[in-house]
C-alpha positions as CSV (number, residue, x, y, z in Angstrom):
1,M,-35.0,-42.3,82.8
2,K,-32.8,-44.7,84.7
3,K,-29.9,-43.2,86.7
4,V,-27.0,-45.1,88.0
5,Y,-24.8,-43.2,90.5
6,I,-21.2,-43.8,90.8
7,T,-21.6,-45.3,94.3
8,L,-24.0,-47.9,92.8
9,L,-21.6,-48.5,89.9
10,S,-18.9,-49.2,92.4
11,A,-21.1,-51.6,94.3
12,L,-22.1,-53.4,91.1
13,F,-18.4,-54.1,90.3
14,A,-17.4,-54.9,93.9
15,G,-16.4,-58.6,94.4
16,S,-16.4,-59.2,90.6
17,A,-13.7,-59.5,88.1
18,F,-14.1,-55.8,87.4
19,A,-13.0,-54.9,90.9
20,Q,-9.4,-55.0,89.9
21,T,-10.1,-52.8,86.9
22,L,-12.0,-50.3,89.0
23,S,-9.2,-50.1,91.4
24,N,-7.2,-48.5,88.6
25,D,-9.6,-45.5,88.9
26,R,-10.3,-45.5,85.1
27,M,-13.3,-46.0,83.0
28,V,-12.9,-46.3,79.2
29,I,-15.7,-46.3,76.7
30,F,-15.1,-47.8,73.2
31,D,-17.4,-46.6,70.4
32,A,-18.2,-48.4,67.1
33,A,-15.7,-46.3,65.2
34,G,-12.9,-47.6,67.3
35,N,-12.4,-44.4,69.3
36,T,-11.8,-44.5,73.1
37,Y,-13.0,-42.1,75.7
38,P,-11.1,-42.5,79.0
39,F,-12.3,-41.0,82.3
40,A,-10.9,-40.8,85.8
41,V,-13.5,-42.5,88.0
42,D,-13.1,-39.9,90.9
43,R,-14.1,-37.2,88.4
44,I,-17.3,-38.8,87.3
45,Q,-20.3,-37.2,89.0
46,Q,-23.0,-39.6,87.7
47,I,-23.7,-41.9,84.8
48,T,-27.1,-42.0,83.2
49,F,-28.7,-44.2,80.6
50,P,-31.5,-42.1,79.1
51,T,-34.0,-43.5,76.5
52,V,-34.6,-41.5,73.3
53,D,-37.6,-42.4,71.1
54,G,-35.7,-41.9,67.8
55,E,-32.4,-41.1,66.1
56,A,-31.6,-37.5,65.6
57,S,-30.7,-36.7,62.0
58,A,-30.5,-33.7,59.6
59,A,-31.4,-34.5,56.0
60,I,-29.2,-32.6,53.5
61,T,-29.6,-32.0,49.8
62,V,-27.7,-29.9,47.3
63,K,-29.8,-27.0,46.0
64,G,-27.2,-25.4,43.7
65,I,-23.5,-24.8,43.0
66,D,-21.6,-22.1,41.3
67,R,-17.9,-21.2,41.0
68,D,-17.7,-19.7,44.5
69,S,-20.2,-21.6,46.7
70,V,-22.5,-24.5,47.1
71,T,-26.0,-24.2,48.5
72,F,-27.7,-26.8,50.7
73,V,-31.2,-27.5,52.1
74,V,-30.9,-29.0,55.6
75,T,-34.0,-30.3,57.5
76,R,-33.8,-31.7,61.1
77,N,-36.1,-34.4,62.2
78,D,-38.2,-34.2,65.4
79,F,-35.4,-35.7,67.5
80,C,-32.6,-33.5,66.2
81,M,-31.9,-30.4,68.3
82,N,-28.7,-29.4,66.5
83,F,-26.3,-30.7,63.9
84,K,-22.8,-30.5,62.7
85,L,-21.6,-30.3,59.1
86,D,-18.4,-31.2,57.2
87,I,-17.5,-31.4,53.6
88,L,-14.9,-34.0,52.5
89,P,-13.6,-35.3,49.1
90,T,-15.8,-38.2,48.1
91,T,-12.8,-40.4,47.9
92,T,-12.3,-39.9,51.6
93,A,-16.0,-39.9,52.6
94,D,-16.7,-43.2,50.9
95,M,-14.1,-44.8,53.2
96,L,-15.9,-43.8,56.3
97,S,-18.7,-45.9,57.8
98,D,-21.6,-44.0,59.3
99,A,-20.1,-44.6,62.8
100,A,-16.7,-43.4,61.7
101,A,-18.2,-40.4,59.9
102,A,-20.2,-39.4,62.9
103,A,-17.1,-39.5,65.1
104,Y,-14.9,-37.7,62.6
105,V,-17.4,-34.8,62.0
106,D,-18.2,-34.4,65.7
107,K,-14.5,-34.3,66.6
108,N,-13.3,-32.0,63.9
109,N,-16.1,-29.4,63.8
110,K,-16.8,-27.0,66.6
111,T,-19.7,-25.2,64.9
112,V,-23.2,-26.4,65.9
113,Y,-26.2,-25.4,63.9
114,S,-29.6,-25.2,65.7
115,M,-31.9,-24.4,62.8
116,D,-33.0,-25.7,59.5
117,F,-31.7,-24.2,56.2
118,T,-33.5,-23.7,53.0
119,N,-30.7,-21.8,51.4
120,G,-27.6,-22.6,53.4
121,K,-24.5,-21.4,51.5
122,V,-21.0,-22.7,52.0
123,E,-18.0,-21.0,50.3
124,L,-15.9,-23.4,48.3
125,A,-12.7,-21.8,49.6
126,S,-13.7,-22.7,53.2
127,F,-13.0,-26.3,52.5
128,G,-10.2,-25.9,49.9
129,A,-12.3,-27.1,47.0
130,T,-10.7,-27.8,43.7
131,P,-12.4,-27.7,40.3
132,L,-14.1,-30.7,38.8
133,T,-13.9,-32.8,42.0
134,D,-16.5,-34.9,43.8
135,Y,-17.3,-33.9,47.3
136,T,-19.6,-35.2,50.0
137,A,-21.4,-33.0,52.5
138,I,-22.0,-34.9,55.8
139,T,-24.4,-33.9,58.6
140,V,-24.4,-35.5,62.0
141,G,-27.6,-35.0,64.0
142,L,-27.3,-34.2,67.8
143,D,-30.1,-35.0,70.2
144,Q,-31.0,-33.1,73.4
145,Y,-28.0,-34.5,75.1
146,G,-25.6,-33.5,72.4
147,T,-25.1,-37.2,71.3
148,P,-23.8,-37.6,67.7
149,C,-26.5,-39.7,66.1
150,G,-27.7,-40.1,62.5
151,V,-25.4,-39.4,59.5
152,C,-26.8,-37.9,56.2
153,R,-24.8,-37.4,53.1
154,A,-25.1,-35.3,49.9
155,N,-22.7,-35.7,46.9
156,F,-21.9,-32.9,44.5
157,Q,-19.2,-32.0,42.0
158,T,-17.5,-28.7,41.6
159,L,-17.5,-27.0,38.3
160,P,-14.7,-27.3,35.8
161,A,-12.1,-24.5,35.9
162,V,-12.0,-21.7,33.4
163,L,-8.9,-22.8,31.4
164,V,-6.2,-20.5,30.1
165,G,-6.3,-21.1,26.3
166,D,-7.1,-24.6,25.0
167,P,-4.5,-27.0,26.4
168,K,-4.3,-30.1,24.2
169,V,-2.1,-33.2,23.8
170,E,-2.2,-35.0,20.6
171,T,-0.6,-38.3,19.6
172,V,2.2,-38.1,17.0
173,A,1.4,-39.9,13.7
174,D,3.0,-43.3,13.2
175,S,4.6,-43.1,16.7
176,T,2.7,-45.9,18.4
177,V,4.6,-49.2,18.6
178,I,2.8,-52.2,20.2
179,G,4.5,-55.5,21.2
180,Q,3.5,-58.4,23.3
181,R,5.0,-57.1,26.6
182,E,5.5,-53.4,25.9
183,F,4.2,-50.5,23.9
184,S,5.2,-46.9,23.1
185,I,3.2,-43.8,22.4
186,G,4.5,-40.5,21.0
187,T,2.7,-37.2,22.1
188,L,3.0,-33.5,21.4
189,A,1.5,-30.8,23.5
190,N,0.3,-27.4,22.2
191,A,1.5,-24.0,23.5
192,D,-1.3,-23.7,26.1
193,V,-0.1,-26.8,28.0
194,K,2.1,-26.1,31.1
195,G,2.5,-29.9,31.7
196,Y,0.9,-33.2,31.2
197,A,1.0,-36.8,32.3
198,L,0.2,-40.3,30.9
199,L,-1.0,-43.2,33.1
200,A,-1.7,-46.7,31.8
201,G,-3.6,-49.6,33.3
202,E,-5.7,-52.6,32.2
203,K,-9.0,-51.4,30.8
204,G,-11.4,-50.5,33.6
205,S,-8.8,-51.1,36.4
206,I,-7.7,-47.5,36.9
207,Q,-11.3,-46.3,37.6
208,K,-11.9,-49.1,40.0
209,Q,-8.7,-48.7,41.9
210,Y,-8.9,-44.9,42.0
211,K,-11.5,-45.3,44.7
212,Q,-9.1,-47.5,46.7
213,F,-5.8,-45.7,46.2
214,A,-7.0,-42.1,46.1
215,P,-7.6,-41.8,49.9
216,M,-4.2,-43.5,50.7
217,F,-2.3,-40.9,48.6
218,G,-4.5,-37.9,49.2
219,Y,-5.8,-37.6,45.6
220,K,-9.0,-35.6,45.5
221,N,-9.8,-36.2,41.9
222,F,-8.8,-38.5,39.0
223,G,-6.6,-35.9,37.3
224,E,-4.4,-35.7,40.5
225,M,-3.8,-39.4,40.4
226,V,-2.9,-39.4,36.7
227,K,-0.5,-36.5,37.4
228,G,1.0,-38.2,40.4
229,W,1.6,-41.7,39.0
230,G,1.9,-41.0,35.3
231,F,4.9,-40.2,33.1
232,S,5.0,-36.5,33.8
233,H,6.3,-33.9,31.3
234,T,7.0,-30.2,31.7
235,L,8.9,-27.7,29.7
236,E,12.5,-27.5,30.5
237,E,13.9,-24.2,31.8
238,G,14.2,-21.7,28.9
239,Q,12.2,-23.9,26.6
240,T,9.1,-22.2,25.1
241,T,8.0,-24.8,22.5
242,W,7.0,-28.4,23.1
243,K,8.9,-31.2,21.3
244,P,7.5,-34.6,20.6
245,V,7.8,-37.0,23.6
246,K,7.8,-40.8,23.4
247,D,6.9,-42.9,26.5
248,T,7.3,-46.7,26.7
249,W,5.5,-49.1,29.0
250,T,7.2,-52.4,29.7
251,S,6.3,-55.6,31.5
252,M,2.8,-55.5,30.3
253,D,0.6,-58.5,29.7
254,P,0.2,-59.9,26.2
255,G,-3.2,-59.8,24.5
256,T,-4.5,-57.3,27.0
257,E,-6.5,-54.1,26.4
258,Y,-5.0,-51.1,28.1
259,E,-6.3,-47.6,28.7
260,V,-3.8,-44.7,28.7
261,F,-5.1,-41.6,30.3
262,V,-3.6,-38.3,29.2
263,Q,-4.0,-35.4,31.6
264,A,-2.9,-31.9,30.7
265,W,-3.0,-28.8,32.8
266,D,-2.9,-25.1,31.9
267,A,-0.8,-22.2,33.0
268,N,-2.7,-22.0,36.3
269,D,-2.3,-25.7,37.0
270,N,-6.0,-26.3,36.2
271,F,-6.8,-29.7,34.6
272,A,-8.1,-29.9,31.1
273,P,-10.6,-32.7,30.3
274,C,-8.8,-36.1,30.5
275,D,-8.3,-37.9,27.2
276,T,-8.0,-41.7,26.8
277,I,-6.0,-43.8,24.3
278,T,-6.8,-47.5,24.0
279,I,-4.0,-49.9,23.3
280,T,-4.2,-53.7,22.9
281,T,-0.9,-55.6,23.2
282,Q,-0.1,-58.3,20.7
283,T,-1.2,-61.8,21.6
284,K,1.2,-64.5,22.7
285,G,0.8,-68.2,22.1
286,G,-1.8,-69.9,20.0
287,Q,-5.3,-71.2,20.1
288,G,-4.3,-74.8,21.0
289,A,-3.9,-76.5,24.4
290,A,-1.6,-74.6,26.7
291,S,0.7,-76.6,28.9
292,V,3.9,-76.2,31.0
293,D,6.8,-78.6,31.1
294,I,8.3,-79.2,34.6
295,A,11.9,-80.3,34.7
296,L,13.9,-81.1,37.8
297,G,17.4,-79.7,38.0
298,D,20.2,-79.8,40.7
299,Y,19.6,-80.6,44.3
300,R,22.3,-79.0,46.4
301,L,23.1,-76.9,49.4
302,T,22.7,-73.2,48.7
303,D,22.7,-70.0,50.8
304,W,19.4,-69.1,52.4
305,E,19.7,-65.9,54.4
306,G,23.1,-66.8,55.6
307,E,22.4,-70.5,56.2
308,Q,23.3,-73.5,54.0
309,K,20.1,-75.4,53.2
310,Y,19.1,-77.8,50.5
311,S,17.5,-76.4,47.3
312,Q,15.7,-78.2,44.6
313,F,16.1,-76.4,41.3
314,I,13.1,-76.6,38.9
315,T,12.6,-75.3,35.4
316,F,9.1,-74.3,34.2
317,T,8.8,-74.1,30.4
318,P,5.5,-73.1,28.7
319,N,4.7,-74.5,25.3
320,D,4.2,-72.4,22.2
321,Q,0.5,-72.2,22.7
322,S,0.8,-70.6,26.1
323,S,0.2,-66.9,26.6
324,V,0.7,-66.8,30.4
325,Y,1.3,-69.4,33.1
326,R,1.6,-70.0,36.9
327,F,3.3,-72.5,39.1
328,S,3.6,-73.6,42.7
329,V,5.4,-76.4,44.7
330,Y,3.9,-78.3,47.6
331,T,5.0,-81.1,50.0
332,A,3.1,-84.2,49.0
333,E,1.4,-84.2,52.4
334,Q,0.0,-80.8,51.8
335,Y,-0.9,-81.4,48.2
336,D,-2.7,-84.7,48.8
337,A,-4.8,-83.1,51.6
338,D,-6.5,-81.0,48.9
339,P,-5.3,-81.6,45.4
340,E,-8.3,-79.8,43.8
341,G,-7.6,-76.7,45.9
342,A,-3.9,-76.7,45.0
343,N,-4.7,-77.1,41.3
344,S,-7.3,-74.4,41.3
345,Y,-5.0,-72.1,43.2
346,V,-2.5,-72.3,40.3
347,A,-5.1,-72.2,37.5
348,Q,-6.8,-68.9,38.4
349,D,-6.8,-65.3,37.4
350,P,-5.9,-62.6,39.9
351,P,-8.7,-61.0,42.0
352,M,-7.2,-57.6,41.0
353,P,-4.1,-56.5,39.1
354,M,-1.2,-58.1,41.0
355,S,2.5,-58.0,40.2
356,H,4.1,-61.3,39.1
357,W,0.8,-63.2,39.2
358,F,1.6,-64.6,35.7
359,F,4.8,-65.6,34.0
360,Y,5.5,-65.6,30.3
361,E,9.0,-67.0,29.5
362,P,10.7,-70.1,30.9
363,I,12.1,-69.7,34.4
364,T,14.4,-71.7,36.6
365,T,14.2,-71.2,40.3
366,D,15.0,-73.2,43.4
367,F,12.8,-74.2,46.4
368,Q,14.0,-75.0,49.9
369,I,13.0,-78.6,50.5
370,D,14.5,-81.1,53.0
371,P,16.2,-84.3,51.8
372,N,14.1,-87.4,51.3
373,T,10.9,-85.3,51.1
374,E,8.2,-86.1,48.6
375,A,6.9,-83.0,46.9
376,V,4.6,-82.0,44.1
377,A,5.2,-79.3,41.5
378,V,2.1,-77.8,39.8
379,A,1.8,-75.5,36.8
380,A,-0.9,-74.3,34.5
381,A,-1.0,-72.1,31.4
382,K,-3.6,-70.1,29.4
383,N,-3.6,-69.9,25.6
384,A,-4.1,-66.8,23.5
385,N,-7.9,-67.1,23.9
386,G,-7.6,-67.0,27.7
387,E,-8.4,-70.7,28.0
388,W,-6.7,-72.6,30.8
389,G,-5.0,-75.8,29.7
390,T,-4.8,-79.0,31.7
391,V,-3.0,-78.6,35.1
392,C,0.5,-80.1,34.9
393,V,1.5,-82.1,38.0
394,K,5.0,-83.6,38.7
395,R,5.5,-85.6,41.8
396,F,9.1,-86.2,43.0
397,T,11.2,-87.1,46.0
398,T,14.3,-85.1,46.9
399,P,17.5,-87.1,47.1
400,S,19.2,-88.1,50.4
401,A,21.6,-85.7,52.0
402,T,25.1,-86.2,50.5
403,A,27.0,-83.4,52.3
404,P,28.7,-84.3,55.6
405,A,26.7,-81.6,57.4
406,A,23.1,-82.1,56.4
407,A,20.9,-79.0,56.3
408,P,18.7,-78.6,59.3
409,A,15.1,-79.6,58.9
410,M,12.9,-76.6,58.0
411,K,10.0,-76.1,60.3
412,A,6.6,-75.3,58.9
413,N,5.4,-71.8,59.7
414,A,2.9,-72.2,62.4
415,K,0.5,-69.7,60.8
416,T,0.7,-70.7,57.2
417,G,2.0,-74.2,57.1
418,F,4.4,-73.2,54.3
419,V,7.2,-75.6,53.8
420,A,8.7,-75.3,50.3
421,R,10.2,-71.8,50.0
422,Q,10.9,-70.3,46.6
423,R,14.1,-68.5,45.9
424,H,12.4,-65.5,44.3
425,N,10.2,-63.4,46.5
426,F,8.6,-61.4,43.7
427,T,7.7,-57.9,44.8
428,V,7.1,-54.6,43.1
429,T,7.8,-51.1,44.5
430,M,4.7,-49.1,43.9
431,P,3.7,-46.9,42.4
432,Q,5.7,-47.3,39.1
433,A,6.0,-44.3,36.9
434,G,3.5,-44.3,34.0
435,R,1.3,-47.1,35.2
436,L,-1.2,-48.1,37.8
437,P,0.5,-49.8,40.8
438,K,-0.1,-53.4,41.4
439,F,-0.3,-55.2,44.7
440,G,2.6,-57.5,45.5
441,K,1.7,-61.1,45.2
442,V,2.6,-63.8,47.8
443,S,5.5,-65.8,46.4
444,T,4.7,-68.7,44.2
445,G,5.8,-72.1,45.5
446,V,4.3,-71.8,49.0
447,I,2.2,-74.4,50.5
448,M,-1.5,-74.0,50.8
449,K,-3.3,-74.7,54.1
């Protein structure tokens, strides 16, 4: 064991760049989880750097679960004197690295266990368990110094609730209407349903994004997310019998398969098994080559956040074979530096569901570009088969300034290099009722690095 006393520590820092820091009489330790541990130097008796031959850990497995409790087997290794235990919703636990989990469990749990368990029982009520929900038990091993060390995890799922009656929601015959950009579904709940919700998203996307969004919004299970984001229905005051309900989803993508999750709950607010309805929107366009016509419009001074600056208006028109399309505008200097990168940026699918990634109908918008500036407009479309057509490129030069007071030159953003700003900053407030939220997309028309 090597000991470093505070007098030696002071001598080590004396005459170095740390001397000024030490004069502040503080020592701060930063751990791997991002936590800080500050100390007043005059209150530190000694600092030691002991060596431990191995990492303390307490292996944990689930032995059984019933409606009231969960039973664990916990076995400490040779280096583990004690351990701490916590149980978190798996949606939260999966977001924690081992370092973060160790810091969290150590900070939020005062109880220390100093023995192995072959039949360790934890009451579900002690951690607010809800039925049919995934949880993760986390142990943190403590060595002889009380150091939080190894993290072990065990996943389990609580049992479904005993439902009151048989809550069911059925679709109403001949009520489903499907278009290219929207669809409607009619539903009718039975008398055992206290309330229900419907949530739609591209096939497979809701399950994937559940893991990402659930911790942000505090959802412990899938049913809570459907109830929180879906079209929600409850009986009106004084109403005892359900009437048919029709929900409509708009601004959907054409030719896309969607899943609509239907979550009902009983008189005690317990969730029934979640049902799924599959919907495929009508295709748009054809099987031929998709393309986009790019037409220049007016070039004039317009208002940009209270200032008069020059705008180049451009109309993008997809042909009849196009299902979806994208566009962007660059200065020629930026485009010519990496034309393949610019083209591929336009002709690509989103990495995840994103709002206003694609466009469907003709659009006219303006871009803030200085006079006498060479620029390049780029657009690409996909046909009904999902095949990208040839990237359409239109090179142009903005006219000379004609107004007596020319617009001031727009400076490129030092961080992004963006020059041509688009009028529309497409954003979506999330979440939207009835559908999975999408991330806001960076405005089209910006310049790539």
